N, C-alpha and C positions, 0 to 999 in steps of 0.2 A: 610404391616402388621410388626407392629414395633417391634424389639427385643432387649433385653437388658440383659447381664450376673450379676445374683447377689449371684453368688458365692454358698458353700456348697451344688454343684452339681444340681445348678439349673438355667435357665434362663427363662426372662420371653418374652411371644408374646402377642401382642393382638391381637383378631381377631372376629369379628362379634360385637363388645363393650364387647367383655369379654377377661380377662386377666387369660392366661394361665402360670403356674408355670411349666417349664417342665425338666424331667431329661437330663443332657448332652446326654444321650444314643441314644436321640431323634434328628433325622438332621433336625436344624431348616430351611436348602433352603428346604426341602420337603415336608413340612406342607401345606395341604388343607383343605379347610372347607368343610366338608362334611354337615352338619345341625345342627340343634336345636328343641327341644322339652319343653315340661313342664318339666321333671326332667333335663335337660342338654343341653349342647352343645358339638358338638361332631366335631373333627380333625382327620386328619389322617397324618401320618409321618412315614419315615423309623425308625427301629431302627437300629441302626448300630451296636448292638452287632450279632443279628442275620440275616442282611441282609434282613429283610422283611418289605413290611409295615403293618402298624398297624393301629388299630383306636384307640383313644383319650376321651375317654369321661369325663367331668367335670360337676358333679351335682352340680346345681345351688341352692344356697340358701337352701341347705339341713336342716339347721336346723331352718326355718324361722316357721314351723309349727310341729305340732305331727306326721301329717299325712305323710309329706316330711321325716321327719327322720326315721318312718317306713320302707317307701320305700326304703329308703337308706341303710338301716339294712338289708333288704330283697333281694334287688338287690344284694348286694354283697355278703352275707353269702350263696344264694343258687348258684350264678357262680361260688363262690370256692368251694361247695360241689358237683354240678354234672357236673362233668367232663367225659361226654358220647358224642357219635357222635350225631348230631343236636342237639346238644345246644351250643351255642356261646362259646367259650373257652376264659377263662380270663388269659392275659398272664403277667398281671404284676396288682399291685395296691399301692395305696400310696399317704398319704399327705404331703406338703411341712410344715407342724406345727409339731413343735415339743413339745408340750404340749398340755395338754386336756385345758389349757385357752385359747388359742390361735386359737385351730381347730376349722376352719370352712370349710375346702376346701377337697375334694374326686375326686382323679384320677384313673377311672376303663379303664385299656388298654386289648384291646379284637381283634380277628383274624379281617384281611378285608375283606370283599367280595365285591364283583363287583356291584350289583344290591340289591334293596328290591323287595318284590313281587310283588310291585304296579306296579314297572318296566317290571316286568316279563308277569304279566297278559296282558300287551299292545302288546306282542310278540304272537305270531302264533304259540304254542306247538303242536307236536304229541299228541299220546296216549301214547308211550313208555316215553315222558318226563313228561308227566300230572301225569303218574301212580307214575311215580319216586320221584317225588316231593309230592306227597302224602304220598307213604310211608316213607319217610325222615320226613316231619312232624309229624305222627302218631308215628314212630319211639323215636322222640324227647319227644314227651308228655309222653309216654310210661315211658322212663326213668325219667320224673320229677313224674309221678304218682308211679313208685318203689319207690322215696324218699319219699312219702307222701306228694307230692307238686300239686296243682291244679292252670294252669297258670293262667285262667281267664282272660286274656287279648289278647288273639289271636287274630290280625288283620294282614293285608299285610305288613304293617310298620313294623311290628314284627318281619318279618321273611325275611331272608337275603340268599341271592344266589350266587354263583361264577359263572365263567364260564364254569366250569366241572359239573356244573346242582348239585354240593352239597347244601343242605340248613340246615341253622341253626337259631333257634329258641331264640329270646333275650328277653330281659326286664323284670324282674321279679320281679317290685315293687308291683303290685296288685296281685303276688302270694298268695296262700292261702293253709296251711294245710287239709288235706281232713279228720283229725281226731279231728277238731275243733267241738265244741256242737253247738246247734241252727241255727238259718237262718242266712246266711251269709247277707251282705249289696248288696243291687241291683244295689248301682251304681259302678259298676265293669263293663269290658267288652265294648269296646266301641258299643254303641248300635247296629248297623247294624250286628253285630255278636254277641249278646246276646240271650242266650238260654231262651226259655219260661217260665222255670220254676225261673229263675232270676226276671222276669218283673211281675210275677205272686205272686213271696215271698213265694214258697214253700219250701225253701231249696234247695240245690244242691249238686253235687258231681263231681264225676272226670268226666262223661260224659259230663257237662256242653263244656269242651272242643273239644268234638267229636263235637257238633252244632257248634261249631266257623269253625270246618275244613270242612265242610258239607257248610258252607255259603261260604267260601275261594272257596272250589272245584267250587262250582254255578260260584262266577264269575269270575272265571279261564276259563270256559267254555262259560259264557253270553259275559263276558269282561263288566260287569257293576254289582252292587251291586244288590241281589235279594231283601232285605228285608231294602230299602233306609227309615225307619220310620225317623218321624220329630222330634218326643219326643217320651217317653216309650207306651205312648196310641196308638199312631199312628203305634208305631213298632208291636205293638200287633194286630193291624189292619190288615198291611201287610201280617204277618205270616198265619194268618187263611184265610184272601182272598186267600191266594197261597194254602195252606197246608189242609183247611177247619178247622170249629169249633170242638174242641175238644168233646172226647167222656164224656156220665156221669162217668165212673168210674175216670177219672181226675178230674173232675169237684168237684166229690165228695171228692176230698182229699183238696180241697182250702178253706180258711178261708172262711167264712159266705161272706163278703163284696165282696172278688173276684168272688167268686162263682155268687153270685149274677148280679156281672158287665157280666159274661161273657153272663149269661142266658138273659140278657137286650140288647145284640148286636145281629144284622141281625146273621140269620143262613147260614154259606158259606157251598159250597162242594168244597171238593179238586181239585184243577186243576190237570188233568189226567198229569201224568211227560213226557209222549211223546209229549205232546201239550208244558209243559212249557221247555223239552229241544229235540227239535225234533232233528234228523239226522244233519241237515242241520247246526246246532251251533256248531258241534262237529269237531275238527280241522282234517284236511287232515294229510297224515304223509310228513314231509317237514326236509328240516336240518337246516333251517335260518329264522329266526322270521323276520316280516315285517321290525325292525329295522336294518338288518343285523346282528343281533347277533347270534353268533352259539352256540351251548350248546355241550360238549361232553358227553357221555351218560355213566354211570357205565360200567366198561368193566366186565359184569359178565354173563353166558349164559341167555337169557330170554324167554321164553315161550310167544310168543306173541298171541297164539290163545284165552288170555283170554280176549285181549284190545280192547273192541269193544264197539260202543254206549251203545245198550242194558247193557252191563255187566256195565258199568258207572253211566247208571241211576240207575240199582239196588242198587248199592254202594251208592250215593247218598239220595237215595229213605230211605236207612238204618239209616242215619246219621240226616237225616233232620226230625226225629219223633219228634211230640210237645210232649208226655207222655217220660219223660225220662226213666220211667219203662221200656218201649220198644226200645228202641235207641239202637242203637249196641254198645258195648264196645269195648275200644281201642284192648285190645287183639283180639277180634272176626274181629274188623275192619283189623288188620295186615294180616289174613289168609283169605280176601276176595279176589276173582278171580283177579279186579282189581289191587290189589297191591302186592298181595302174589308171584308173579313171582320175585320181588326184596328181598323176606324174605331171612335172613343173620342169622342162628344161632349165629353166632359171635358177631353180634351188637344184638341182643333182647335179647339174653340169657346171659348177663354179669353178673358178680358175683353181690351179693346184695349192694346198696348204701347204705351209712349212713342215717339217716332220719334226716330233718329238725326238732329241736329243738320249737315246737311251745309254748313251756310255757313262752316262752320270749313276746309272744304275749297276753298274759293273765294276765302279770305281772302287771296288772296297773302303766307301768313305766311313767314318766312323761317326758318332753321335754328333761332335764337335764340328765336322766337317759340313754334316747336312744341314746344322743349323747357320752355317757361314752362308752355304749354298741359299738355304731360304732368306737369309737376312740379305743377301747379296740382291736377291731377285725381286722382292718386295721395296726396298730402296731405290734399284733401277725403276722400276713402276712408280716409284715415289716422284720420281726427277724427268719422269715423262712424263706426266699427265696431271690434271688440275684435282689433286687430292681433295684440299680443302674448300673448292669450290670458290675460289677468291678471284679467280681468271686468270694467277699468278702461279706458272710451275715451278717447283724447288728446283735450287741447284741439284744437278745430278750426282747421286753418292760414288764415289770412285771404289769402284768393284777391286775387290782386293783377292783373288782365287786363292782357294785355299792349296797348301802345297801336297 
């Protein structure tokens, strides 16, 4: 890993063919590769100011396309807005560039967690830990929805967990406000976790996130994907082969084309939940997973009488309902017996959150406008936070809104 000081509070390192410009508060000797995705490259390092390991994400070419610029804006603004439990916490944000003309790089610094949920799924978890993880997913989604935000891309790789079994939701680049009009694009949510109403193009609201949690719960139980569709038509087929062909009430609400397609398909009966999730697939009580990892559960009294296979099946059956009008809501899911033992009023009933301003999404901004919006947001953050760890707050950037 190459390192070079470049002055002005930054040093350069290169990892995974990506050059990072890091603040001097991050220890170069502690840097580790974490991974990469469509939106960015991620490393971890020790913050010498707080003496904590953090995650540093560099967004890759955020202004190469209109969509990537929108995603960069959403991710930063939403993370900065929703500071609640079970949402990954933004610890720092900055850009090395000092003018809009040169602006190209965005760095987001967040909490460090030990695993993503893909790794946790490979561990053997007892009912107590399963229910606690589900409770935390729902708690995080609840806070997003209170801020008017639908995540739209919940999947195991977007959920992280530490060794204390504390869970955080991340990646808000595909998030959308729940008060926007019209049918939202079907090109959201990784296919395996995509709700039927997205596939069918009938418009959707907050409980698309509940469907995704149901798919994730099924994967945690079965250690495999429940609906592994190869494409969106196959995805629909996988769903109805298990849950059965929807009734006429749902079909009547579809477009004529979608309704005709469903009627042209073979009719499937639903697989009984006890056949889909027999008692044998539910984990026994144990302290360690097959990989030797130990989770320390939340230290609050737990009424264990509700944590049974029957209760788990009932819960998942209410989340995986094809008709969104009949699917359980987040607020009702939080009081279901399978997760309700963890219910904590201080976590759920927090003061009202500021609402995400969705007007920016419909303002007809071009790529230069989005670039200005992101630059304004980052520089305003730098002007109100101790970004470089010196104890001094930079002079606030004078925001000049695009016309």
